[in-house]
All heavy atoms as TSV, in Angstrom:
chain	resi	resn	atom	element	x	y	z
A	1	MET	N	N	185.775	172.943	-190.708
A	1	MET	CA	C	185.210	174.154	-190.173
A	1	MET	C	C	185.963	174.555	-188.924
A	1	MET	O	O	186.640	173.751	-188.286
A	1	MET	CB	C	183.762	174.000	-189.939
A	1	MET	CG	C	183.406	173.190	-188.752
A	1	MET	SD	S	181.542	173.119	-188.570
A	1	MET	CE	C	181.460	171.931	-187.249
A	2	ILE	N	N	185.894	175.855	-188.552
A	2	ILE	CA	C	186.580	176.332	-187.404
A	2	ILE	C	C	185.564	176.689	-186.321
A	2	ILE	O	O	184.591	177.383	-186.567
A	2	ILE	CB	C	187.360	177.639	-187.767
A	2	ILE	CG1	C	188.374	177.405	-188.898
A	2	ILE	CG2	C	188.119	178.168	-186.508
A	2	ILE	CD1	C	189.509	176.463	-188.593
A	3	ILE	N	N	185.803	176.204	-185.120
A	3	ILE	CA	C	185.049	176.528	-183.951
A	3	ILE	C	C	186.009	176.976	-182.852
A	3	ILE	O	O	187.183	176.813	-182.940
A	3	ILE	CB	C	184.127	175.350	-183.438
A	3	ILE	CG1	C	185.068	174.131	-182.963
A	3	ILE	CG2	C	183.198	174.914	-184.514
A	3	ILE	CD1	C	184.246	173.028	-182.328
A	4	THR	N	N	185.452	177.550	-181.778
A	4	THR	CA	C	186.222	177.967	-180.654
A	4	THR	C	C	185.898	177.035	-179.491
A	4	THR	O	O	184.682	176.936	-179.155
A	4	THR	CB	C	185.994	179.422	-180.295
A	4	THR	OG1	O	186.281	180.227	-181.449
A	4	THR	CG2	C	186.884	179.848	-179.134
A	5	VAL	N	N	186.867	176.396	-178.926
A	5	VAL	CA	C	186.664	175.485	-177.760
A	5	VAL	C	C	187.467	176.040	-176.614
A	5	VAL	O	O	188.734	176.107	-176.696
A	5	VAL	CB	C	187.081	174.057	-178.113
A	5	VAL	CG1	C	186.873	173.108	-176.941
A	5	VAL	CG2	C	186.353	173.553	-179.359
A	6	ALA	N	N	186.780	176.412	-175.543
A	6	ALA	CA	C	187.440	176.970	-174.358
A	6	ALA	C	C	188.430	178.082	-174.715
A	6	ALA	O	O	189.505	178.124	-174.263
A	6	ALA	CB	C	188.180	175.808	-173.593
A	7	GLY	N	N	187.973	178.959	-175.627
A	7	GLY	CA	C	188.783	180.135	-176.001
A	7	GLY	C	C	189.856	179.852	-177.055
A	7	GLY	O	O	190.539	180.808	-177.437
A	8	GLU	N	N	189.954	178.612	-177.567
A	8	GLU	CA	C	190.964	178.289	-178.531
A	8	GLU	C	C	190.338	177.898	-179.834
A	8	GLU	O	O	189.428	176.987	-179.849
A	8	GLU	CB	C	191.842	177.156	-178.041
A	8	GLU	CG	C	192.967	176.732	-178.892
A	8	GLU	CD	C	193.807	175.667	-178.279
A	8	GLU	OE1	O	193.886	175.555	-177.072
A	8	GLU	OE2	O	194.411	174.892	-179.068
A	9	LYS	N	N	190.696	178.512	-180.949
A	9	LYS	CA	C	190.135	178.202	-182.242
A	9	LYS	C	C	190.698	176.783	-182.677
A	9	LYS	O	O	191.895	176.515	-182.545
A	9	LYS	CB	C	190.515	179.250	-183.274
A	9	LYS	CG	C	189.885	180.551	-183.022
A	9	LYS	CD	C	189.775	181.361	-184.313
A	9	LYS	CE	C	189.097	182.677	-184.047
A	9	LYS	NZ	N	187.738	182.587	-183.756
A	10	LYS	N	N	189.790	175.961	-183.157
A	10	LYS	CA	C	190.149	174.548	-183.582
A	10	LYS	C	C	189.470	174.284	-184.834
A	10	LYS	O	O	188.342	174.676	-185.088
A	10	LYS	CB	C	189.699	173.578	-182.517
A	10	LYS	CG	C	190.393	173.786	-181.211
A	10	LYS	CD	C	190.372	172.604	-180.336
A	10	LYS	CE	C	191.186	172.837	-179.106
A	10	LYS	NZ	N	191.894	171.743	-178.669
A	11	GLU	N	N	190.141	173.463	-185.687
A	11	GLU	CA	C	189.540	172.942	-186.952
A	11	GLU	C	C	188.995	171.601	-186.632
A	11	GLU	O	O	189.678	170.762	-186.111
A	11	GLU	CB	C	190.534	172.938	-188.040
A	11	GLU	CG	C	189.877	172.569	-189.380
A	11	GLU	CD	C	190.824	172.750	-190.543
A	11	GLU	OE1	O	191.874	173.381	-190.429
A	11	GLU	OE2	O	190.440	172.294	-191.621
A	12	VAL	N	N	187.718	171.404	-186.972
A	12	VAL	CA	C	187.011	170.148	-186.708
A	12	VAL	C	C	186.269	169.770	-187.998
A	12	VAL	O	O	186.055	170.585	-188.875
A	12	VAL	CB	C	186.031	170.204	-185.552
A	12	VAL	CG1	C	186.769	170.454	-184.249
A	12	VAL	CG2	C	184.985	171.229	-185.762
A	13	LYS	N	N	185.917	168.455	-188.087
A	13	LYS	CA	C	185.181	168.016	-189.317
A	13	LYS	C	C	183.816	168.640	-189.300
A	13	LYS	O	O	183.202	168.935	-188.277
A	13	LYS	CB	C	185.104	166.511	-189.327
A	13	LYS	CG	C	184.146	165.877	-188.263
A	13	LYS	CD	C	184.045	164.434	-188.420
A	13	LYS	CE	C	182.957	163.954	-187.409
A	13	LYS	NZ	N	182.436	162.628	-187.746
A	14	ASP	N	N	183.308	168.830	-190.543
A	14	ASP	CA	C	181.891	169.332	-190.698
A	14	ASP	C	C	180.987	168.305	-190.088
A	14	ASP	O	O	181.163	167.045	-190.239
A	14	ASP	CB	C	181.593	169.497	-192.185
A	14	ASP	CG	C	182.267	170.703	-192.761
A	14	ASP	OD1	O	182.767	171.571	-192.013
A	14	ASP	OD2	O	182.334	170.842	-194.021
A	15	GLY	N	N	179.932	168.780	-189.436
A	15	GLY	CA	C	178.925	167.881	-188.950
A	15	GLY	C	C	179.238	167.204	-187.613
A	15	GLY	O	O	178.528	166.250	-187.192
A	16	ILE	N	N	180.259	167.659	-186.936
A	16	ILE	CA	C	180.630	167.015	-185.670
A	16	ILE	C	C	179.593	167.299	-184.641
A	16	ILE	O	O	179.031	168.387	-184.562
A	16	ILE	CB	C	182.083	167.545	-185.196
A	16	ILE	CG1	C	182.548	166.700	-184.047
A	16	ILE	CG2	C	181.992	169.004	-184.859
A	16	ILE	CD1	C	184.007	166.923	-183.688
A	17	THR	N	N	179.318	166.275	-183.849
A	17	THR	CA	C	178.321	166.438	-182.745
A	17	THR	C	C	179.046	166.830	-181.475
A	17	THR	O	O	180.246	166.651	-181.340
A	17	THR	CB	C	177.490	165.113	-182.501
A	17	THR	OG1	O	178.444	164.136	-182.052
A	17	THR	CG2	C	176.762	164.676	-183.762
A	18	VAL	N	N	178.280	167.231	-180.447
A	18	VAL	CA	C	178.872	167.548	-179.143
A	18	VAL	C	C	179.505	166.312	-178.566
A	18	VAL	O	O	180.622	166.391	-178.037
A	18	VAL	CB	C	177.764	168.175	-178.208
A	18	VAL	CG1	C	178.313	168.254	-176.802
A	18	VAL	CG2	C	177.250	169.468	-178.728
A	19	SER	N	N	178.891	165.160	-178.676
A	19	SER	CA	C	179.480	163.931	-178.132
A	19	SER	C	C	180.830	163.598	-178.807
A	19	SER	O	O	181.773	163.229	-178.145
A	19	SER	CB	C	178.539	162.721	-178.371
A	19	SER	OG	O	177.426	162.820	-177.556
A	20	GLU	N	N	180.896	163.815	-180.115
A	20	GLU	CA	C	182.148	163.540	-180.811
A	20	GLU	C	C	183.222	164.544	-180.351
A	20	GLU	O	O	184.378	164.168	-180.218
A	20	GLU	CB	C	181.974	163.607	-182.353
A	20	GLU	CG	C	181.131	162.495	-182.845
A	20	GLU	CD	C	180.710	162.701	-184.291
A	20	GLU	OE1	O	180.410	163.866	-184.767
A	20	GLU	OE2	O	180.709	161.693	-185.076
A	21	LEU	N	N	182.846	165.797	-180.132
A	21	LEU	CA	C	183.807	166.755	-179.731
A	21	LEU	C	C	184.298	166.440	-178.318
A	21	LEU	O	O	185.527	166.580	-178.044
A	21	LEU	CB	C	183.185	168.199	-179.731
A	21	LEU	CG	C	184.168	169.293	-179.349
A	21	LEU	CD1	C	185.261	169.457	-180.362
A	21	LEU	CD2	C	183.367	170.627	-179.257
A	22	ILE	N	N	183.408	166.077	-177.421
A	22	ILE	CA	C	183.815	165.658	-176.068
A	22	ILE	C	C	184.858	164.534	-176.126
A	22	ILE	O	O	185.849	164.574	-175.467
A	22	ILE	CB	C	182.591	165.215	-175.255
A	22	ILE	CG1	C	181.709	166.424	-174.899
A	22	ILE	CG2	C	182.982	164.411	-173.999
A	22	ILE	CD1	C	180.430	166.115	-174.255
A	23	GLU	N	N	184.614	163.533	-176.986
A	23	GLU	CA	C	185.595	162.496	-177.144
A	23	GLU	C	C	186.894	162.941	-177.770
A	23	GLU	O	O	187.996	162.611	-177.263
A	23	GLU	CB	C	184.967	161.375	-178.039
A	23	GLU	CG	C	185.793	160.152	-178.151
A	23	GLU	CD	C	185.128	159.027	-178.902
A	23	GLU	OE1	O	183.919	158.768	-178.728
A	23	GLU	OE2	O	185.842	158.431	-179.741
A	24	GLN	N	N	186.765	163.751	-178.780
A	24	GLN	CA	C	187.971	164.276	-179.500
A	24	GLN	C	C	188.847	165.103	-178.530
A	24	GLN	O	O	190.078	165.043	-178.597
A	24	GLN	CB	C	187.537	165.123	-180.674
A	24	GLN	CG	C	188.691	165.716	-181.488
A	24	GLN	CD	C	188.165	166.457	-182.702
A	24	GLN	OE1	O	187.421	165.939	-183.490
A	24	GLN	NE2	N	188.575	167.746	-182.830
A	25	GLU	N	N	188.217	165.866	-177.704
A	25	GLU	CA	C	188.908	166.765	-176.732
A	25	GLU	C	C	189.367	166.025	-175.455
A	25	GLU	O	O	189.952	166.623	-174.624
A	25	GLU	CB	C	188.064	167.979	-176.420
A	25	GLU	CG	C	187.816	168.922	-177.543
A	25	GLU	CD	C	189.100	169.570	-177.967
A	25	GLU	OE1	O	189.796	170.144	-177.138
A	25	GLU	OE2	O	189.424	169.476	-179.192
A	26	LYS	N	N	189.029	164.715	-175.407
A	26	LYS	CA	C	189.420	163.954	-174.256
A	26	LYS	C	C	188.967	164.598	-172.945
A	26	LYS	O	O	189.778	164.737	-171.983
A	26	LYS	CB	C	190.898	163.636	-174.222
A	26	LYS	CG	C	191.387	162.842	-175.437
A	26	LYS	CD	C	192.856	162.618	-175.489
A	26	LYS	CE	C	193.329	161.787	-176.572
A	26	LYS	NZ	N	193.035	162.055	-177.923
A	27	VAL	N	N	187.711	165.008	-172.887
A	27	VAL	CA	C	187.144	165.664	-171.726
A	27	VAL	C	C	187.107	164.599	-170.552
A	27	VAL	O	O	186.630	163.470	-170.727
A	27	VAL	CB	C	185.753	166.160	-172.057
A	27	VAL	CG1	C	185.000	166.623	-170.758
A	27	VAL	CG2	C	185.798	167.268	-173.108
A	28	GLU	N	N	187.721	165.009	-169.446
A	28	GLU	CA	C	187.651	164.153	-168.234
A	28	GLU	C	C	186.240	164.120	-167.650
A	28	GLU	O	O	185.544	165.128	-167.659
A	28	GLU	CB	C	188.666	164.672	-167.212
A	28	GLU	CG	C	190.119	164.558	-167.646
A	28	GLU	CD	C	191.050	165.037	-166.509
A	28	GLU	OE1	O	190.757	164.755	-165.354
A	28	GLU	OE2	O	192.104	165.561	-166.939
A	29	THR	N	N	185.915	163.025	-167.192
A	29	THR	CA	C	184.561	162.778	-166.566
A	29	THR	C	C	183.445	163.355	-167.428
A	29	THR	O	O	182.689	164.274	-166.960
A	29	THR	CB	C	184.496	163.240	-165.096
A	29	THR	OG1	O	184.760	164.654	-165.063
A	29	THR	CG2	C	185.440	162.456	-164.204
A	30	PRO	N	N	183.304	162.947	-168.654
A	30	PRO	CA	C	182.287	163.455	-169.557
A	30	PRO	C	C	180.900	163.385	-169.004
A	30	PRO	O	O	179.964	164.168	-169.327
A	30	PRO	CB	C	182.411	162.754	-170.815
A	30	PRO	CG	C	183.167	161.492	-170.523
A	30	PRO	CD	C	184.026	161.824	-169.303
A	31	GLN	N	N	180.623	162.421	-168.133
A	31	GLN	CA	C	179.291	162.298	-167.562
A	31	GLN	C	C	178.931	163.427	-166.629
A	31	GLN	O	O	177.741	163.625	-166.317
A	31	GLN	CB	C	179.108	160.938	-166.857
A	31	GLN	CG	C	180.009	160.793	-165.582
A	31	GLN	CD	C	181.403	160.273	-165.840
A	31	GLN	OE1	O	181.942	160.307	-166.988
A	31	GLN	NE2	N	181.988	159.610	-164.855
A	32	TYR	N	N	179.912	164.192	-166.216
A	32	TYR	CA	C	179.667	165.394	-165.302
A	32	TYR	C	C	179.800	166.714	-165.983
A	32	TYR	O	O	179.723	167.767	-165.320
A	32	TYR	CB	C	180.569	165.292	-164.061
A	32	TYR	CG	C	180.331	164.050	-163.313
A	32	TYR	CD1	C	181.362	163.135	-163.085
A	32	TYR	CD2	C	179.139	163.807	-162.643
A	32	TYR	CE1	C	181.218	161.994	-162.304
A	32	TYR	CE2	C	178.917	162.653	-161.891
A	32	TYR	CZ	C	179.919	161.760	-161.734
A	32	TYR	OH	O	179.753	160.631	-160.981
A	33	VAL	N	N	180.122	166.774	-167.282
A	33	VAL	CA	C	180.387	167.986	-167.997
A	33	VAL	C	C	179.054	168.652	-168.414
A	33	VAL	O	O	178.076	167.950	-168.780
A	33	VAL	CB	C	181.314	167.843	-169.148
A	33	VAL	CG1	C	180.673	167.135	-170.310
A	33	VAL	CG2	C	181.895	169.159	-169.621
A	34	THR	N	N	179.044	169.964	-168.306
A	34	THR	CA	C	177.922	170.784	-168.866
A	34	THR	C	C	178.538	171.444	-170.081
A	34	THR	O	O	179.637	171.975	-170.002
A	34	THR	CB	C	177.351	171.755	-167.840
A	34	THR	OG1	O	176.865	171.002	-166.767
A	34	THR	CG2	C	176.307	172.624	-168.403
A	35	VAL	N	N	177.756	171.533	-171.165
A	35	VAL	CA	C	178.317	172.132	-172.388
A	35	VAL	C	C	177.422	173.336	-172.724
A	35	VAL	O	O	176.222	173.298	-172.671
A	35	VAL	CB	C	178.252	171.145	-173.531
A	35	VAL	CG1	C	178.740	171.800	-174.838
A	35	VAL	CG2	C	179.136	169.885	-173.211
A	36	SER	N	N	178.124	174.437	-173.118
A	36	SER	CA	C	177.375	175.550	-173.684
A	36	SER	C	C	177.913	175.806	-175.069
A	36	SER	O	O	179.124	175.692	-175.366
A	36	SER	CB	C	177.537	176.781	-172.798
A	36	SER	OG	O	178.788	177.331	-172.902
A	37	ILE	N	N	176.979	176.179	-175.898
A	37	ILE	CA	C	177.340	176.547	-177.300
A	37	ILE	C	C	176.801	178.011	-177.523
A	37	ILE	O	O	175.602	178.241	-177.313
A	37	ILE	CB	C	176.704	175.692	-178.356
A	37	ILE	CG1	C	177.210	174.216	-178.157
A	37	ILE	CG2	C	177.029	176.135	-179.789
A	37	ILE	CD1	C	176.481	173.215	-179.004
A	38	ASN	N	N	177.691	178.920	-177.787
A	38	ASN	CA	C	177.297	180.317	-177.965
A	38	ASN	C	C	176.485	180.826	-176.760
A	38	ASN	O	O	175.491	181.480	-176.916
A	38	ASN	CB	C	176.541	180.510	-179.277
A	38	ASN	CG	C	177.282	180.013	-180.449
A	38	ASN	OD1	O	178.501	180.159	-180.523
A	38	ASN	ND2	N	176.640	179.363	-181.390
A	39	GLU	N	N	176.978	180.447	-175.556
A	39	GLU	CA	C	176.416	180.870	-174.318
A	39	GLU	C	C	175.023	180.285	-173.976
A	39	GLU	O	O	174.325	180.787	-173.155
A	39	GLU	CB	C	176.402	182.411	-174.123
A	39	GLU	CG	C	177.863	182.964	-174.195
A	39	GLU	CD	C	177.886	184.414	-174.006
A	39	GLU	OE1	O	176.920	185.095	-173.684
A	39	GLU	OE2	O	179.027	185.009	-174.215
A	40	GLU	N	N	174.642	179.258	-174.709
A	40	GLU	CA	C	173.365	178.588	-174.473
A	40	GLU	C	C	173.677	177.135	-173.952
A	40	GLU	O	O	174.449	176.439	-174.637
A	40	GLU	CB	C	172.543	178.462	-175.783
A	40	GLU	CG	C	172.153	179.754	-176.359
A	40	GLU	CD	C	170.844	180.326	-175.776
A	40	GLU	OE1	O	170.049	179.516	-175.402
A	40	GLU	OE2	O	170.706	181.591	-175.787
A	41	PHE	N	N	173.121	176.735	-172.813
A	41	PHE	CA	C	173.366	175.439	-172.352
A	41	PHE	C	C	172.675	174.371	-173.209
A	41	PHE	O	O	171.631	174.557	-173.767
A	41	PHE	CB	C	172.847	175.294	-170.930
A	41	PHE	CG	C	173.667	176.041	-169.910
A	41	PHE	CD1	C	173.251	177.227	-169.381
A	41	PHE	CD2	C	174.993	175.588	-169.600
A	41	PHE	CE1	C	174.028	177.917	-168.441
A	41	PHE	CE2	C	175.796	176.316	-168.673
A	41	PHE	CZ	C	175.273	177.446	-168.124
A	42	VAL	N	N	173.378	173.225	-173.366
A	42	VAL	CA	C	172.919	172.113	-174.167
A	42	VAL	C	C	172.483	171.027	-173.227
A	42	VAL	O	O	173.276	170.625	-172.329
A	42	VAL	CB	C	174.008	171.639	-175.170
A	42	VAL	CG1	C	173.490	170.436	-175.976
A	42	VAL	CG2	C	174.521	172.764	-176.056
A	43	GLU	N	N	171.320	170.456	-173.400
A	43	GLU	CA	C	170.872	169.312	-172.580
A	43	GLU	C	C	171.760	168.128	-172.821
A	43	GLU	O	O	172.010	167.767	-173.986
A	43	GLU	CB	C	169.435	168.948	-172.900
A	43	GLU	CG	C	168.405	170.075	-172.493
A	43	GLU	CD	C	168.190	170.121	-170.986
A	43	GLU	OE1	O	168.369	169.064	-170.328
A	43	GLU	OE2	O	167.911	171.241	-170.533
A	44	SER	N	N	172.212	167.465	-171.816
A	44	SER	CA	C	173.126	166.293	-171.989
A	44	SER	C	C	172.502	165.180	-172.821
A	44	SER	O	O	173.205	164.451	-173.507
A	44	SER	CB	C	173.617	165.763	-170.640
A	44	SER	OG	O	172.513	165.339	-169.829
A	45	GLY	N	N	171.189	165.023	-172.788
A	45	GLY	CA	C	170.503	164.023	-173.534
A	45	GLY	C	C	170.551	164.287	-175.034
A	45	GLY	O	O	170.196	163.370	-175.853
A	46	THR	N	N	170.957	165.504	-175.412
A	46	THR	CA	C	171.014	165.834	-176.848
A	46	THR	C	C	172.445	165.886	-177.420
A	46	THR	O	O	172.592	166.302	-178.582
A	46	THR	CB	C	170.273	167.185	-177.115
A	46	THR	OG1	O	170.958	168.227	-176.512
A	46	THR	CG2	C	168.812	167.092	-176.615
A	47	PHE	N	N	173.406	165.511	-176.669
A	47	PHE	CA	C	174.812	165.616	-177.085
A	47	PHE	C	C	175.017	164.813	-178.392
A	47	PHE	O	O	175.799	165.232	-179.292
A	47	PHE	CB	C	175.832	165.152	-176.027
A	47	PHE	CG	C	175.959	166.054	-174.860
A	47	PHE	CD1	C	176.867	165.672	-173.842
A	47	PHE	CD2	C	175.354	167.285	-174.773
A	47	PHE	CE1	C	177.064	166.539	-172.754
A	47	PHE	CE2	C	175.549	168.114	-173.685
A	47	PHE	CZ	C	176.410	167.793	-172.667
A	48	ASP	N	N	174.332	163.665	-178.514
A	48	ASP	CA	C	174.559	162.830	-179.705
A	48	ASP	C	C	173.935	163.367	-180.948
A	48	ASP	O	O	174.353	163.064	-182.105
A	48	ASP	CB	C	173.959	161.423	-179.516
A	48	ASP	CG	C	174.768	160.595	-178.513
A	48	ASP	OD1	O	175.962	160.883	-178.280
A	48	ASP	OD2	O	174.187	159.622	-177.987
A	49	THR	N	N	172.951	164.273	-180.777
A	49	THR	CA	C	172.247	164.806	-181.971
A	49	THR	C	C	172.477	166.298	-182.192
A	49	THR	O	O	172.047	166.836	-183.213
A	49	THR	CB	C	170.745	164.570	-181.838
A	49	THR	OG1	O	170.302	165.208	-180.597
A	49	THR	CG2	C	170.447	163.083	-181.842
A	50	THR	N	N	173.228	166.961	-181.316
A	50	THR	CA	C	173.456	168.393	-181.472
A	50	THR	C	C	174.678	168.540	-182.350
A	50	THR	O	O	175.800	168.156	-181.951
A	50	THR	CB	C	173.655	169.078	-180.091
A	50	THR	OG1	O	172.536	168.930	-179.282
A	50	THR	CG2	C	173.973	170.583	-180.312
A	51	VAL	N	N	174.490	169.147	-183.535
A	51	VAL	CA	C	175.576	169.284	-184.468
A	51	VAL	C	C	176.125	170.669	-184.394
A	51	VAL	O	O	175.380	171.683	-184.355
A	51	VAL	CB	C	175.085	168.966	-185.944
A	51	VAL	CG1	C	176.140	169.213	-186.990
A	51	VAL	CG2	C	174.547	167.546	-186.019
A	52	LEU	N	N	177.418	170.784	-184.335
A	52	LEU	CA	C	178.058	172.111	-184.268
A	52	LEU	C	C	178.138	172.728	-185.661
A	52	LEU	O	O	178.184	172.075	-186.660
A	52	LEU	CB	C	179.496	171.971	-183.609
A	52	LEU	CG	C	179.468	171.433	-182.230
A	52	LEU	CD1	C	180.835	171.084	-181.723
A	52	LEU	CD2	C	178.892	172.503	-181.292
A	53	LYS	N	N	178.172	174.084	-185.661
A	53	LYS	CA	C	178.305	174.833	-186.906
A	53	LYS	C	C	179.551	175.708	-186.892
A	53	LYS	O	O	180.056	175.948	-185.833
A	53	LYS	CB	C	177.043	175.758	-187.060
A	53	LYS	CG	C	175.726	175.015	-187.129
A	53	LYS	CD	C	174.519	175.928	-187.272
A	53	LYS	CE	C	174.245	176.843	-186.084
A	53	LYS	NZ	N	173.913	176.218	-184.789
A	54	ASP	N	N	179.955	176.046	-188.092
A	54	ASP	CA	C	181.143	176.892	-188.196
A	54	ASP	C	C	181.018	178.169	-187.334
A	54	ASP	O	O	179.925	178.712	-187.300
A	54	ASP	CB	C	181.304	177.301	-189.689
A	54	ASP	CG	C	182.654	177.909	-189.976
A	54	ASP	OD1	O	183.695	177.396	-189.514
A	54	ASP	OD2	O	182.696	178.941	-190.678
A	55	SER	N	N	182.060	178.494	-186.659
A	55	SER	CA	C	182.159	179.670	-185.776
A	55	SER	C	C	181.477	179.482	-184.451
A	55	SER	O	O	181.402	180.453	-183.679
A	55	SER	CB	C	181.574	180.905	-186.515
A	55	SER	OG	O	182.297	181.213	-187.665
A	56	ASP	N	N	180.962	178.332	-184.135
A	56	ASP	CA	C	180.377	178.143	-182.793
A	56	ASP	C	C	181.414	178.275	-181.697
A	56	ASP	O	O	182.605	178.005	-181.964
A	56	ASP	CB	C	179.772	176.711	-182.687
A	56	ASP	CG	C	178.307	176.643	-183.193
A	56	ASP	OD1	O	177.721	177.706	-183.496
A	56	ASP	OD2	O	177.826	175.505	-183.352
A	57	ASN	N	N	181.007	178.774	-180.581
A	57	ASN	CA	C	181.883	178.925	-179.373
A	57	ASN	C	C	181.408	177.954	-178.362
A	57	ASN	O	O	180.277	178.018	-177.868
A	57	ASN	CB	C	181.763	180.381	-178.853
A	57	ASN	CG	C	182.652	180.606	-177.712
A	57	ASN	OD1	O	183.564	179.817	-177.430
A	57	ASN	ND2	N	182.411	181.691	-176.982
A	58	VAL	N	N	182.257	176.906	-178.056
A	58	VAL	CA	C	181.907	175.819	-177.140
A	58	VAL	C	C	182.674	175.920	-175.863
A	58	VAL	O	O	183.903	176.171	-175.903
A	58	VAL	CB	C	182.211	174.490	-177.824
A	58	VAL	CG1	C	181.789	173.344	-176.882
A	58	VAL	CG2	C	181.484	174.355	-179.165
A	59	GLU	N	N	182.023	175.817	-174.747
A	59	GLU	CA	C	182.642	175.758	-173.393
A	59	GLU	C	C	182.255	174.509	-172.694
A	59	GLU	O	O	181.073	174.084	-172.781
A	59	GLU	CB	C	182.217	176.984	-172.581
A	59	GLU	CG	C	182.694	178.290	-173.147
A	59	GLU	CD	C	184.187	178.542	-173.031
A	59	GLU	OE1	O	184.860	177.932	-172.196
A	59	GLU	OE2	O	184.677	179.427	-173.815
A	60	PHE	N	N	183.214	173.859	-172.025
A	60	PHE	CA	C	182.923	172.705	-171.143
A	60	PHE	C	C	182.954	173.204	-169.746
A	60	PHE	O	O	183.979	173.837	-169.286
A	60	PHE	CB	C	183.958	171.657	-171.331
A	60	PHE	CG	C	184.004	171.097	-172.742
A	60	PHE	CD1	C	185.155	171.139	-173.484
A	60	PHE	CD2	C	182.876	170.526	-173.323
A	60	PHE	CE1	C	185.208	170.660	-174.773
A	60	PHE	CE2	C	182.933	169.997	-174.592
A	60	PHE	CZ	C	184.076	170.067	-175.325
A	61	LEU	N	N	181.914	173.054	-168.959
A	61	LEU	CA	C	181.828	173.555	-167.557
A	61	LEU	C	C	181.641	172.402	-166.625
A	61	LEU	O	O	180.905	171.437	-166.898
A	61	LEU	CB	C	180.622	174.517	-167.513
A	61	LEU	CG	C	180.591	175.582	-168.510
A	61	LEU	CD1	C	179.198	176.236	-168.546
A	61	LEU	CD2	C	181.651	176.632	-168.240
A	62	TYR	N	N	182.295	172.493	-165.499
A	62	TYR	CA	C	182.146	171.479	-164.458
A	62	TYR	C	C	181.669	172.234	-163.170
A	62	TYR	O	O	182.247	173.212	-162.774
A	62	TYR	CB	C	183.550	170.849	-164.137
A	62	TYR	CG	C	184.069	170.101	-165.255
A	62	TYR	CD1	C	184.896	170.682	-166.201
A	62	TYR	CD2	C	183.775	168.721	-165.386
A	62	TYR	CE1	C	185.363	169.942	-167.280
A	62	TYR	CE2	C	184.246	168.008	-166.449
A	62	TYR	CZ	C	185.100	168.626	-167.445
A	62	TYR	OH	O	185.570	167.904	-168.442
A	63	PHE	N	N	180.634	171.749	-162.578
A	63	PHE	CA	C	180.102	172.338	-161.341
A	63	PHE	C	C	180.644	171.537	-160.219
A	63	PHE	O	O	180.407	170.284	-160.111
A	63	PHE	CB	C	178.584	172.421	-161.315
A	63	PHE	CG	C	178.093	173.334	-162.435
A	63	PHE	CD1	C	177.717	172.847	-163.675
A	63	PHE	CD2	C	178.111	174.731	-162.207
A	63	PHE	CE1	C	177.237	173.713	-164.634
A	63	PHE	CE2	C	177.698	175.566	-163.236
A	63	PHE	CZ	C	177.255	175.036	-164.432
A	64	MET	N	N	181.316	172.159	-159.281
A	64	MET	CA	C	181.934	171.524	-158.134
A	64	MET	C	C	181.108	171.800	-156.882
A	64	MET	O	O	180.779	172.995	-156.662
A	64	MET	CB	C	183.385	171.989	-157.975
A	64	MET	CG	C	184.245	171.800	-159.129
A	64	MET	SD	S	184.664	170.063	-159.233
A	64	MET	CE	C	185.663	170.081	-160.688
A	65	GLY	N	N	180.906	170.829	-156.136
A	65	GLY	CA	C	180.283	171.035	-154.821
A	65	GLY	C	C	181.264	171.351	-153.774
A	65	GLY	O	O	182.459	171.044	-153.869
A	66	GLY	N	N	180.826	171.997	-152.753
A	66	GLY	CA	C	181.738	172.305	-151.649
A	66	GLY	C	C	180.933	172.478	-150.385
A	66	GLY	O	O	179.712	172.449	-150.450
A	67	GLY	N	N	181.589	172.723	-149.367
A	67	GLY	CA	C	180.903	172.953	-148.108
A	67	GLY	C	C	181.780	173.560	-147.088
A	67	GLY	O	O	182.936	173.878	-147.376
A	68	SER	N	N	181.273	173.724	-145.924
A	68	SER	CA	C	182.116	174.270	-144.839
A	68	SER	C	C	182.454	173.201	-143.860
A	68	SER	O	O	181.860	172.075	-143.872
A	68	SER	CB	C	181.345	175.404	-144.186
A	68	SER	OG	O	180.110	174.898	-143.627
A	69	ARG	N	N	183.324	173.503	-143.017
A	69	ARG	CA	C	183.840	172.498	-142.068
A	69	ARG	C	C	182.846	172.264	-140.975
A	69	ARG	O	O	182.118	172.781	-140.381
A	69	ARG	CB	C	185.113	172.929	-141.422
A	69	ARG	CG	C	186.199	172.981	-142.431
A	69	ARG	CD	C	187.453	173.342	-141.641
A	69	ARG	NE	N	188.485	173.741	-142.544
A	69	ARG	CZ	C	189.739	173.683	-142.300
A	69	ARG	NH1	N	190.125	173.196	-141.137
A	69	ARG	NH2	N	190.661	174.113	-143.137
């Protein structure tokens, strides 16, 4: 099936989960990544059971902290 990952179309196996995609895409610091599918945030506790569908649009988001001097 074809999904879009970070704006790039990719062919992945049918039934791939978010966790499998994170591993396949070699996401750095996966424990800190936030995932959205079709602009809906996915709870990190459900990555193992959330199955992607054909034409899904997946984004990996990292929230960075910052401050002032």
